[in-house]
N, C-alpha and C positions, 0 to 999 in steps of 0.2 A: 144278258142285254148287252147291247152295241151300243160305243160311244165313241166320237171322233174328238180328239184330244190336240192339242198344239205340245211339241216336245220341243223345248231350247237346246239348240246345240252349242254349243258356245269352244269358241278356238283357244281361249285361255282360261281353264274351268275356275268356277268358283271353289275356293278353298276356305272349308271351313272347319275347324280343329276345337274340339271340347276335350280340355285338360284335365280328366278329371285324378286328381292325386287321390291314393291311397287312403291319406288321412290327412286331417285340415290340424291346424292350429286354433284354440278355442280363441274369440275374440268376442270382447261384450258388444263391440259394433257388429250388424247381422251383415250378412249379403255382399260377402266378396264374390263378384261375377266368375264364370270360368273364364279363359281365355279363348276367346271366339274373334276369329278370323274372317275376315270378308271382302275378300279381292274383287274387286268388279273384273267381269271381262271386257274386252277389248273389241269383239265383235261378236255376231251369232246369229245364226243362220234357223230358220224356221222354218220344221219339216212337216206334214201332217201324216200322218198316222192313224191306222184303227186298229184298237183293241179291243176283246170280250170279255169283259168283266161278270163276276157271279152278281146275283142279286144282290141289293144293297140290304134288300129286307128281311133277306134270308139270313138268320145266325150264325157266327162263326167265330171259333174257338182258336185260340193263339195270338202270336203278338205280345210287343210290349206298349204299353201308352206310356207315352211322355209328355209329362209338359212341365209349366214353370213355377217354382217358388220362389218367392222374392226375398226369401229370409232365412236366417238360421232356426232351430227346431229351437223354443223354450225351454222346452221340458218334454218329458214324455209319461207327466203323471198330472192329473189334474188339479191336485194338493201339492203341488210344487212351483206352479204358476198358474195366474190367472189368465195369460194370453195362448191357454193350450189347447188347440185345437186339433192337432194332428190324429187324437185317436178317433176322428170321425171316418176315418180308415178301416182303422185297425180294432176298437172297441166301437162297441153298436148305443143305441137307446131302445128304450120302451115303445117308443111310437117310432113312423116314420109316413113321408108325402106317400100318398096311394099313386104308384105308378100307373096302373089301370085308367086314372083319371086324367092323364096327359096326351101330349102330342102322339105320345108310340099306343094308346088306346083310344078314349072318348074325346081329347081335345078339349076338355072343360079348364085345362089350366095348363099355361108352358112351363109351370115352375118356375119364370124369373122371379117373381115375388114370393115365394114360399105358400106355405099353407092359407096365408092373410090373415089370420086370427078365424079363417073356417075350419071348426075342427071334422066335418064332412068328407075335406080333401085328406085326412089323418087316417091310417089303417095301422093294423100291429104290429111291429119289431119283434125284439126280445119280450114282448109282451101281445100273447095272441088276442087278448081281448080286454078292455078294461072298462070300470064302471063308476061311478060318484053314486050313492046309496042315498047319502044325504049332503048337506053344504058343509060338511067337514071332512069329509071320507072319501078318498079314490082307491079302488081295490082293481091291482094288476095281477092278471093271472097269465104267469109267466107261461112262453112255449116250452113242452117237454123236447127232446132231442138235441137244446142247442147244445152245442162243447165248445171247450176253450182249446185254443191250440196243444198237436200234440207233441207239447214240450215241457220238462220239469220247470219248475215242479206241482205244474196243474197236470201234465200227463193227459191231456185230451179229456179230463174231468167233464160232467155236464154240468151248467148254468145252474144253479136254484136258487128260490126266492130270499136264501139267506145272504147269499151274494148280492142281490138288487139291494136288500135292505141295507145293508152294510156299506155301499157304495151310495145310498142317498144321504144316511147318516155321515158318512165323511165327506161328501161333498159341501156341506153347510155349515159344517164344524173345522174344515180346512184353511186356517186364515189367509191362505195363500191362492184359495181358489176363485174362481170367478163369482160362482155362484153364494160362494160364503158372502163376498164382498158386497155384490148386488144386495143380497137379500137379509143376510144373518141380523148383519149392526140394525137395521131399521125396524126390524120383528116380522117381517115377511116370511120366513124359514116355515118349513115343517115342523111340524111340533114332534112328529115318530112316523118311525118307519120299521115296521114290523112282518116277521115270516110268520104266517097264518101256519101254512103246511109247506111241502115241496117246493110247491106252482104257484104261491098265492101271498100278494106283499099288501098289506093295509097301509098308507099312509093317510094319517091325522095335519090336517091344517086348519088356521083361523077362519072360519066362516069369507071374513071380506076379503082373504087371499084365494080362497079356490079359485075364480077364475083364472089369476094371475098365474096360478102352478099348474093349472091345465098342460098351458106348453113348457113350461118348466121342467116340469118333472118328466113328462110324458117325452119328449121333441126337442131337450138342451140339456141332456146329462147322460153323459156317457159310463160304459163301465170298465173298470180295470178289475183282472183277478186277483182275490186277497190273497193267495198262496203268496203271490208276487212280492208284494209289502210286506207280509208276514217273514217271508226268505229275506229280505233286505232289512228285517229286526224294527220293522214297523215303520221304517220312513220311507217317504217319497222317493220314487226313483228322480235319481238326476238326467240333465243332461246328456251324460256319459254312457247313462244306462240303458241304450236302446235295445241289447240283444236280452235284456232281463223281461221287456216288457211281453205283457202274454192277455190279448184280448178273445173275441169272438168273432172276429170282423171278415170279411173277405180278403184282405190281404193281410201278408204276414210283413213283417219287418224284416229285410235279407241284409241291409247295409246302409249305414251313413256315415260321410265324410264331410265333415261339417266347410260350409261356405264353397260346397260343389255337388253333391248330388244326396239324394235318398231314394233305395231303391226298395221293393216290394215284389213279394211271389203269391202269386196264388194259393189260396185258403184249400188245398183238395177236399177238405170233412167236413167245406160249408155249408152249413145248413138249409141257403137258401134254394129256391129254385124261380125261374121268370114266370111272374104270374101270366105273361102273356103267351110264353112257349114253356107249360109246365113240368114240360120233361126233361128242360135245360137247367142243370146246376149252375148255380152261378159261382163267379165273374167268368165273363168270357176270355178276356185275355189271360196269356201265362203268368205276366208282373205288369210294373208301372215302378214309371223310375219320373223324378222330379228333380229337374237340373236348377241350382240355386244360381238364380241370374239377376241381378237388381237393375242392372244397366238396360233401360229402353232399348236402345240401338242394338246392343247383342241380344236381347231377346227375339227381334226383328229378325236379325239373320239368321238367328238359329232356328226361327219357323219358317223364311223364305227360303231354306235349303232342305227341307220336311225332316229334321232333326226333333222337330216340335211338332206333335200333332195336333193341339189347341193351344189357341191361349186367348185372353180377353186381351184388347185393345182400347186402350183409353183415346186415341186423337183419332178424329173422322179423316186427317189427310193422311195418316199410317194406312188406314184400312183402304184409300183410293189407290194409292200408292201399293199398294198389295196386289190389288185386284185388276189395276190395270197391267200387272207384269206375272201375274199367276190367275188367269178367269177361272180358274176349272177351283177357286178357293171357295169355302162356304161360307156365309156370314150372315148371321142376326144380328141386327138390328132393334132395342128395345129401350123405352123409356128407363132410364136409371132408377132403382129402388132407393135410392139416396139423392141428397142436396144438402149443399153447401149455401148456406145465407148468414146473412148478417141480423146477429141476436143482439139487439141495446139492451140493458138492465132497466128493469123496470121497480126495482126492490130499493131505489135511490130518490128521494120526492125532489134532491135539487138538481137532478140530470133532468133534461127537457123532454126525453123521449116518451114519459108519463102522459105527456098529455098527447092523445090520439090523432091531432091534429097536426103535429110535427110529424107523428110516423105516416100519417098521410102522404104529407110534402113530399118527407124523404124518398116514397116509393113512386109518385108522380114526376120525379124529378128524375129517376133512372129509364132512360129510353130500350125499354127492354128488347123490343122489337128489333131494332139496331142492333143490339149486341147478339142477340139470336141470327141474325142474317150474316152481320161483318166478323164479328168475332168464332161463332159457331159453325158457319156456312151454311144457315140453316137445320144444320144437325143436332136439335134440341126443343124440345117444348115451351112454351111460355109460363104454362100452369102446370107443375109437378108435386105442389105440395098443397094440402097436407096430406094427398095421395098420388100416387103416380098413374099414369092412363097405362094399365096394364090389366091384361086379360081376367085374372082373381079379383080384382077390384072394380069391374063392371057395373057392379050393384051397386058400387059407392061412390065411383068419381062423376061427379057432375061437370062437363065441358066448360069453359069461360064464358060461350055464348047461352049459355044456359043459366048463368050465375045473377047474382042480383045487379044492378046499375052500378053502387057502390064499388063491387069486386071489377066488374068490366073497367071501370075507371081508374082503380089502383094499378090496371094492367095496361094503361093507357101513360102517354104522354106530355104532360101539361105544364110548362117550365113557369107561367104567369099565374095558375091557380097553386100552384105548389108555394110561389111566393106569398100570397094573400093566404093561403092558411098558416105561414110564421108569422105575419104582422096579427093575424088574430089570435094565434096564440102568445103573443109576447114577444117573440125575435124577428122585428122587423129588419135587423142586420145580422141577421144568422147568427150561428154558434159554431166552436170547435168542439172535436170530440177525439178520441183514441180508439180505436179498433185493433185488438192482438190478432195476429194470426200466423201463420206460418211465413218464409221467406220465398218459398215457392209458391205462393199466391200472389205476393205483391205486385206482378204485372199486370193480373185481371182485376185484382180492388183497384190499381192505379184508374182503370177506367173510369169505376162507379166513383171514385175521389171526383174523378174531373167533370161529370153530371152534378155531383154534388154541387160542385163548386160556382155554378152555372148560378145557385140558388142563395149563395153567400154561407153554405154549410163547410166548412173546413174538416176535412177526414183525415188527421193522423196515421198512418201504416205504422205499426209497433212490430215489424218483422222481426221475427223471434226463430230461433235454431229449433226443430222439430220436435225434440223431447223438451224443451223449457215451453213449447208451445202445447204439447198435450199434457204437460203438467197443471199449465194455465188454464188450458180448458176445460177437462176435467176435475180440479180443483176449482174452478169459480172464481179463480184470482184476478179475472181482469175486471177492469172498473168502471168501464163505458161500455163498450161493445164488443165484441167476438164473432171471428167468421169460422162458424163450426157447424158440423153436420146434424141432419135430420135422416135416422133412417127407415123413411118410409114405409117400407115393408113390414113393416108392424103397425099399424095405424090404431089398432085394438089398443096398443099400449096409452096413445096421445103422448107419447114422450116427452115432447116440447111444451105440452101446454096444461100441462097436471102439476100441481105443487108437490108431491109426495117424489116427483121423477128427479132424478141425476143429472137427465138430459134437459132440463127445463132452464136453458140457458139465460132466458131472459127472467125469471122467476115471475111468470107470469102466475094470477092466482084469479079463478073466478068461479061463481056456484055451477055455472051451466057446464064447465067444462068438468067439474070435478062429481056434477050428478051424470052427465054421458059415461064416464070410465067407470063408473061404481057402475052404471045399467050393464055396460058392457060387460063387464067382469062378473056381474049375477048372469050372463046369457052365455057366456065362453062354455063348448062344450055342452052344452043343452038346447041351444036355438042359433043356428047362424044366421037365419032371418032377420033376429031380433038385433043380435050385432049388428048387421048390415042396416036396418033401419037407423040405428042410433048413429052409426057413421055416415050412414046418408044426410042426415040432418045437421049434425053436428059441424059437417066441415066448413060448407060457403059461411057459418057462423064464424068460424075460425078464422077465415081469410078475409072477413071484414072487421076485424079486431087489428089487421095490420100488424101484427107485432115483430114480426121480422122485415126486413129490407128485403122484398120478394126479387130473383135473379130465375132466367131461364134455366131448364133443368136439361144439360147437355143428354146426347143417348150415350147407349153405351154397347158395347159391340163385342162378340165373340166371334173368331173367324177359325174354321177348322178344316182339313183338307179331308178330300171324298173318302180317303180308304178308313177313315174314324165313322164307323153308321152306328143307327139307332141310339146317335145324338143328336139334338135338338137345340144344340145351341145355349141352353141355361146354364151355368155353373153352379146349379141348388138341385139336390134333392128332393122338394117338394116340401120340406118342415121349415121348422120355427129355425133351427141353425145345424141341419145336417147338409155342409157345404159340397159333399162329396158323395152324397147316397147315387147319382148319376154312374160313376165311375160301375159301380156293379154290373149293370146293364148296356154299356155300349160294347161293339165288337170292332175289330180292325178287320179289314180286309188286305193281306199282309202281300196278297199276288197281286194287287193292281197298285200297292203303292213300290212294287218291284217295277211294274211294267212303267208305272209312272217314272222312271229313272231315280228312286229313292232308297 
């Protein structure tokens, strides 16, 4: 394949230096960036040249994939920290997104929204197959021939059902683990996990939580080799013990320098082959490096100069600037799979928000179209909740023009009608309330504050330091309202609208949503069409309740260089929480990278 490119030759070269120390001092605050210096050129000359590149659809082995981490590793063991997601690269799960259903295959799903609660999008990983013979049992048939890394104390031994059962029990019994904190104290954890034979695991659950456990057990539960924990005296690995971790994953940990970088090397004995190129053992790159960079400008400098292969970009202005100077860059723009909204408390009868007319009034007072056009430059969606307009949600998303008149009015702008509703609700002179938010949110929320002031509602911004904000948000200690995130990528959980959810910021409670989430739970893993039917029906009704103040949903962006191939812009692998699964499938054209001057 031949392609004409533009090489920019500068008289004063841009100097980019990544100082990667051999070891870093431990700090409680994460993400001290490597020192990147970006010196702009004084003049530049454009030269056209023609280069011949290999077919980008042809698999290629070799090279090192480089990306960004925002902060330091919290732990190497899920039993040591609930914020531990590192082993999505090095450990593995029982199930995974079916790569053949994505852009590289049938293109039924771009994986931006994961599997969306539709279990038909999943396939076996460490579990070759699985079943639910009744409403309280899971059977996982563990894949033969999966081996741990060839290092002591495991020495490459085979993964067994005993290992899987041990990990399941440990996840839900370790007080610092995410799964323990999310499910065990509220009585949702599995009742038992038992190895029936070498390759079969039986898990017993409470019938009412079986649907919930479909994705939790299969696709949100990473494994660590039990031998490692035993060698550590039964204690979880701490953050300094990166060299002791052993998993079955496609990449092995080679080095970790705190506040600088994390390096991986290809597992030469990895069990999995590319399902679309079945003769090819995965992964394709020789290794991977994560540069720990918190500062956005430093990230952009590293990416712009080709030292970083791909990155998520949050600001549309940055995307436009990068593309204007580097027209060969690849960009994927998608509706965001999560959205921040203003959630009022509905569990305090003394607050005005319990009256739906007040909630309607606040929504009518905010000019969402103006925010979309002026603040986001048109790079946002008016309707991004309760479901984003992503391919995986095509069967449940209802466009605004097809919603009821009530919903369409809520996304309009009518100050006079908003004042009338406040008067009807008994607040002709408005009222005052406080919203808890992070200090980084204040500029944006000041816009909302100005809109509400037009109907005599005074919104006080309680700008909190990030760690304090997280504590208030997750602990539910806000008094009036909180600016918080709904991860819409899991609509089947109805996380912000059901009573038992810790993410129900408004403390909303209604029989209709409780019935819906139970019907979904009963159908998960058994009937994807029924899951879609319930969600399609309940979504418009949720919108009519006007629980939060609705706001536009900004687009999310992924950018990458053309030498990164078999990559389609999604940063997830297709499942529930396997954020890095795509890394085993991508390949690098190192020859192209060299010819492009990087």
